[in-house]
MIRORO-816415 format. One record per residue (C-alpha): chain; x, y, z. Coordinates in pm, whole numbers. Example, Ala and Ser with C-alpha at 12.3 -4.5 7.8 and 13.67 -1.06 7.14 Angstrom:
<recs>
   paro       xx       yy       zz
      A     1230     -450      780
      A     1367     -106      714
</recs>
This chain:
<recs>
   paro       xx       yy       zz
      A    10596    12452     8572
      A    10719    12155     8366
      A    10857    12290     8041
      A    10999    11959     7922
      A    10666    11855     7773
      A    10673    12161     7550
      A    11016    12095     7396
      A    10990    12129     7021
      A    10656    12309     7033
      A    10609    12668     6925
      A    10569    12849     7252
      A    10404    13180     7314
      A    10429    13388     7628
      A    10098    13545     7720
      A    10259    13833     7900
      A    10497    14113     7825
      A    10715    14100     8137
      A    10832    14445     8236
      A    11182    14527     8115
      A    11279    14660     8457
      A    11292    14373     8710
      A    11184    14607     8987
      A    10850    14672     8816
      A    10653    14348     8792
      A    10325    14339     8600
      A    10010    14433     8783
      A     9770    14156     8877
      A     9520    14278     8617
      A     9775    14233     8342
      A     9885    13903     8488
      A     9531    13772     8498
      A     9480    13853     8133
      A     9812    13687     8062
      A     9724    13359     8238
      A     9922    13273     8549
      A     9897    12998     8809
      A     9657    13118     9079
      A     9800    13130     9430
      A    10165    13118     9325
      A    10446    13369     9287
      A    10810    13332     9191
      A    11048    13513     9427
      A    11414    13596     9369
      A    11621    13693     9673
      A    11894    13951     9639
      A    12243    13801     9589
      A    12361    13994     9894
      A    12107    13827    10121
      A    12307    13611    10363
      A    12194    13313    10568
      A    12042    13523    10846
      A    11855    13745    10603
      A    11720    13442    10417
      A    11610    13283    10743
      A    11434    13607    10833
      A    11271    13614    10492
      A    11159    13253    10530
      A    11013    13333    10873
      A    10832    13634    10726
      A    10703    13412    10447
      A    10567    13162    10700
      A    10409    13445    10900
      A    10219    13545    10587
      A    10091    13190    10551
      A    10316    13124    10250
      A    10530    12819    10181
      A    10809    12728     9941
      A    10681    12484     9678
      A    11013    12443     9494
      A    11359    12597     9474
      A    11353    12582     9090
      A    11723    12483     9083
      A    11803    12847     9015
      A    12023    13038     9265
      A    11810    13268     9476
      A    11476    13171     9317
      A    11182    13007     9494
      A    10835    12902     9385
      A    10606    13020     9662
      A    10249    12916     9745
      A    10064    13213     9888
      A     9821    13185    10176
      A     9459    13088    10132
      A     9231    13384    10079
      A     9518    13618     9990
      A     9514    13803     9661
      A     9793    13811     9408
      A     9818    14187     9464
      A     9877    14138     9837
      A    10153    13884     9776
      A    10326    14090     9508
      A    10316    14403     9724
      A    10454    14222    10028
      A    10752    14077     9846
      A    10812    14397     9655
      A    10853    14576     9987
      A    11079    14308    10137
      A    11438    14445    10146
      A    11577    14095    10085
      A    11380    14038     9764
      A    11515    14147     9426
      A    11220    14049     9211
      A    10876    13887     9232
      A    10632    13788     8960
      A    10333    13562     8898
      A    10400    13209     8772
      A    10301    13263     8408
      A    10156    12989     8191
      A    10299    12919     7845
      A    10138    12698     7585
      A    10182    12577     7233
      A    10080    12824     6962
      A     9727    12786     6827
      A     9787    12635     6484
      A     9456    12560     6309
      A     9369    12207     6197
      A     9246    12304     5850
      A     9358    12037     5605
      A     9544    12269     5367
      A     9706    12491     5628
      A    10051    12365     5533
      A    10009    12525     5191
      A     9935    12870     5330
      A    10289    13005     5312
      A    10168    13358     5381
      A    10083    13247     5735
      A    10366    12997     5792
      A    10654    12998     5545
      A    10878    12697     5603
      A    11023    12709     5252
      A    10755    12462     5142
      A    10654    12413     4780
      A    10299    12521     4698
      A    10154    12223     4512
      A     9883    12409     4319
      A    10122    12687     4224
      A    10090    12891     3908
      A    10367    13140     3980
      A    10742    13090     3995
      A    10909    13065     4241
      A    10675    12824     4417
      A    10915    12765     4706
      A    11015    13028     4953
      A    11234    13135     5240
      A    11147    13012     5587
      A    11025    13296     5805
      A    10915    13519     5517
      A    10553    13530     5626
      A    10302    13747     5809
      A    10397    13626     6160
      A    10036    13543     6236
      A    10054    13234     6457
      A    10148    13426     6777
      A     9860    13665     6708
      A     9615    13375     6686
      A     9703    13294     7046
      A     9538    13624     7133
      A     9253    13657     6885
      A     9099    13444     6611
      A     8745    13581     6612
      A     8708    13913     6426
      A     8334    13882     6369
      A     8259    14194     6573
      A     8404    14397     6283
      A     8223    14390     5948
      A     8452    14367     5645
      A     8297    14458     5311
      A     8442    14285     5005
      A     8361    14502     4703
      A     8428    14262     4418
      A     8259    13996     4200
      A     8042    13883     4490
      A     8102    13597     4732
      A     7993    13234     4727
      A     7829    13265     5065
      A     7737    12895     5072
      A     8098    12780     5051
      A     8179    12531     5328
      A     8464    12752     5453
      A     8275    13082     5430
      A     7914    13024     5532
      A     7990    13068     5903
      A     8194    13384     5840
      A     7937    13582     5643
      A     7779    13908     5761
      A     7432    13873     5908
      A     7225    14112     5701
      A     6899    14020     5871
      A     6575    14001     5680
      A     6671    14304     5469
      A     6979    14135     5325
      A     6933    13761     5373
      A     7216    13677     5134
      A     7478    13869     5331
      A     7506    14173     5106
      A     7391    14329     4781
      A     7453    14304     4406
      A     7492    14642     4237
      A     7554    14485     3895
      A     7221    14303     3870
      A     7055    14535     4123
      A     6926    14267     4356
      A     6997    14136     4704
      A     7181    13824     4587
      A     7559    13893     4564
      A     7644    13535     4458
      A     7983    13522     4287
      A     7968    13416     3918
      A     8346    13450     3883
      A     8529    13320     4191
      A     8754    13622     4243
      A     8556    13771     4530
      A     8516    13431     4691
      A     8893    13390     4691
      A     8941    13728     4861
      A     8674    13651     5120
      A     8858    13332     5211
      A     9186    13516     5259
      A     9009    13746     5502
      A     8789    13501     5688
      A     8782    13136     5581
      A     8669    12950     5890
      A     8955    12817     6102
      A     8980    12495     6302
      A     8693    12326     6120
      A     8913    12048     5982
      A     8835    12165     5631
      A     9021    12340     5353
      A     9192    12671     5421
      A     9182    12941     5689
      A     9172    13319     5674
      A     9360    13589     5859
      A     9053    13590     6081
      A     8943    13237     6169
      A     8595    13376     6222
      A     8479    13688     6044
      A     8184    13895     5933
      A     8225    13928     5556
      A     7979    14153     5375
      A     7945    14059     5007
      A     7906    14364     4782
      A     7908    14282     4412
      A     8033    14576     4205
      A     8239    14400     3934
      A     8056    14272     3626
      A     8126    13946     3442
      A     8412    14110     3252
      A     8571    14234     3575
      A     8483    14599     3522
      A     8339    14849     3768
      A     8217    15201     3701
      A     8249    15504     3925
      A     7875    15496     3988
      A     7874    15129     4091
      A     8180    15171     4313
      A     8013    15465     4487
      A     7699    15260     4545
      A     7903    14978     4691
      A     8101    15200     4924
      A     7785    15378     5040
      A     7614    15045     5108
      A     7908    14918     5310
      A     7937    15235     5518
      A     7562    15267     5575
      A     7536    14906     5691
      A     7816    14920     5944
      A     8131    14799     5770
      A     8446    14926     5941
      A     8685    14779     5682
      A     8641    14781     5305
      A     8854    14578     5064
      A     8862    14685     4698
      A     9083    14467     4480
      A     9035    14660     4159
      A     9229    14941     3999
      A     9215    15183     3708
      A     9441    15439     3549
      A     9364    15765     3380
      A     9247    16087     3532
      A     9178    16172     3893
      A     8821    16071     3978
      A     8678    16330     4220
      A     8354    16144     4293
      A     8542    15824     4378
      A     8777    16028     4595
      A     8480    16183     4775
      A     8348    15834     4849
      A     8677    15744     5018
      A     8653    16065     5221
      A     8297    15980     5321
      A     8421    15643     5441
      A     8692    15824     5639
      A     8428    16046     5798
      A     8250    15727     5909
      A     8571    15586     6059
      A     8618    15317     5792
      A     8954    15173     5684
      A     8977    15121     5306
      A     9232    14870     5173
      A     9315    14874     4801
      A     9561    14727     4551
      A     9870    14875     4389
      A     9795    14709     4054
      A     9955    14438     3840
      A    10131    14624     3557
      A    10490    14609     3691
      A    10497    14986     3697
      A    10560    15284     3920
      A    10234    15444     4029
      A    10424    15765     4107
      A    10562    15806     3755
      A    10418    16069     3523
      A    10093    15933     3386
      A    10127    15620     3600
      A     9872    15692     3872
      A     9644    15403     3961
      A     9321    15467     4147
      A     9205    15422     4414
      A     9565    15352     4521
      A     9685    15703     4440
      A     9415    15874     4643
      A     9570    16035     4950
      A     9310    16000     5226
      A     9462    15883     5557
      A     9210    15598     5595
      A     9336    15433     5276
      A     9605    15162     5267
      A     9749    15061     4929
      A     9916    14719     4907
      A    10188    14572     4685
      A    10239    14197     4635
      A    10534    13993     4764
      A    10643    13647     4653
      A    10745    13352     4869
      A    11094    13495     4919
      A    10962    13841     5002
      A    11079    13988     4676
      A    10840    14223     4500
      A    10620    14004     4281
      A    10715    14031     3914
      A    10374    14179     3826
      A    10330    14412     4124
      A    10315    14788     4091
      A    10495    15002     4346
      A    10513    15367     4447
      A    10732    15538     4702
      A    10460    15792     4783
      A    10141    15607     4686
      A    10185    15240     4786
      A    10205    15180     5161
      A    10295    14821     5248
      A    10359    14481     5096
      A    10183    14152     5168
      A    10194    13799     5027
      A    10036    13792     4682
      A    10165    13489     4488
      A    10048    13127     4500
      A     9784    13224     4755
      A     9556    12930     4831
      A     9202    13018     4930
      A     8836    12940     4882
      A     8721    12924     4523
      A     8426    12821     4313
      A     8188    13040     4120
      A     7813    13013     4173
      A     7600    12846     4434
      A     7702    12481     4426
      A     8068    12513     4327
      A     8283    12446     4631
      A     8656    12432     4570
      A     8996    12573     4658
      A     9264    12720     4436
      A     9566    12944     4414
      A     9569    13291     4262
      A     9829    13564     4212
      A     9801    13939     4220
      A     9792    14246     4433
      A     9426    14140     4460
      A     9545    13857     4683
      A     9772    14087     4886
      A     9512    14346     4983
      A     9272    14108     5167
      A     9564    13995     5384
      A     9578    14356     5504
      A     9200    14393     5523
      A     9190    14085     5745
      A     9459    14237     5965
      A     9261    14561     5989
      A     8956    14366     6105
      A     9165    14176     6359
      A     9313    14497     6500
      A     8973    14659     6538
      A     8822    14348     6695
      A     9113    14320     6939
      A     9105    14693     7020
      A     8737    14798     6995
      A     8825    15161     7064
      A     9059    15180     6766
      A     8978    15449     6512
      A     9068    15420     6145
      A     9381    15623     6225
      A     9486    15385     6504
      A     9432    15088     6276
      A     9623    15231     5980
      A     9903    15342     6213
      A     9937    14994     6361
      A     9942    14832     6015
      A    10211    15064     5883
      A    10428    15110     6190
      A    10396    14750     6303
      A    10527    14616     5976
      A    10857    14442     5910
      A    11125    14618     5706
      A    11186    14439     5377
      A    11464    14534     5140
      A    11248    14483     4831
      A    11003    14748     4954
      A    11255    15019     5042
      A    11198    15319     4814
      A    10908    15125     4663
      A    10650    15198     4933
      A    10585    15472     5186
      A    10696    15248     5475
      A    10945    15003     5324
      A    10760    14735     5521
      A    10567    14414     5482
      A    10274    14363     5715
      A    10349    14175     6037
      A    10035    14065     6219
      A    10181    14010     6565
      A    10386    14329     6558
      A    10082    14531     6453
      A     9873    14367     6725
      A    10136    14464     6983
      A    10199    14811     6840
      A    10135    15100     7078
      A    10115    15452     6948
      A    10393    15662     7104
      A    10271    15948     7323
      A    10249    16290     7167
      A    10240    16641     7305
      A    10509    16574     7565
      A    10777    16825     7650
      A    11092    16785     7854
      A    11259    17057     8057
      A    11632    17039     8123
      A    11721    17164     8471
</recs>
């Protein structure tokens, strides 16, 4: 394969080659990983002398195979397998050849799938090159290259999360926005406007504020449409559930209605970017438990008071609820420091995510179509909600526990979050996508 044409491009390997050379991937894995049909790469053992190589070449010819190229690598050959032979047959034959050290399919690499949305270069959360965010309203507005969510390699595997419904419980969503209309939940004839409004008690959850629209864009602004921004999911199924009034307040009763609506109508991820202090709220807690019983991941914010949620009298709900389906998120700046406003909590806040100078869809009301930057843990939590949707779309058998485990364990250790969160990690999309739960219940016997 000619790699010269890919010099300078961001390359992604679509296969996890086995660590042990003697155990090549199975054809099923190789097929999913994209390889050249009818070709294998063979490496002869260094000890194979001239006679052994001649014998191997004769055996190759007897199988109907031929050498396509020597690859200019000692011992390696690019081999064309015989017509009508399967990859499995070829791999097995060379694996059993005493003169062969290693054999594998000829994998295909390609440039990473970077979307063509016009403002992608401003989305530092997805690709931090140290760029300045032009529409910034938080300092610093420049960052450290590499301090981002590591999402581009994940987009090579999945961009469409629309099989998983994500409910945004907020001020509503401008469902006619040019970058959101194609990513809205299909509520059918019962909910033609993609959700429900529990403030005005009608079926039109149009956003009069812009906050919920911004969150929806972080989760699922349409990708590769040559327009505006892009979300964690380049295609999504966003359910608009208006629970916040014009002043930005939500009551226990309204929150419960919103959660119940989302669960009843099939949401598997809920984002709630609102927070309150005070006493433990048992009814709200029960609603989170009910969501857990329906296998729903709930993503919430740490809060924006620059305080410790674990301190006496400092609890912030729903963040400080303890259900295992709940993920509480702190905000990071462009250098992966804890944002100056972000709350934290070594036992209550789970992970960090980008939350400053976040560019996304904006515009309150029906005909207002715009883009803008916002700051807050409100902007950090939908990054994680989008990741949860991606994980569940990529792994349809994932439970809430699998999803939460992959988010937490797949994260990247960040110094600013050590002793500030339960994991000490910022979310890492590709690492979470590749995360595999370690086996449990195993026992070893020493003989």
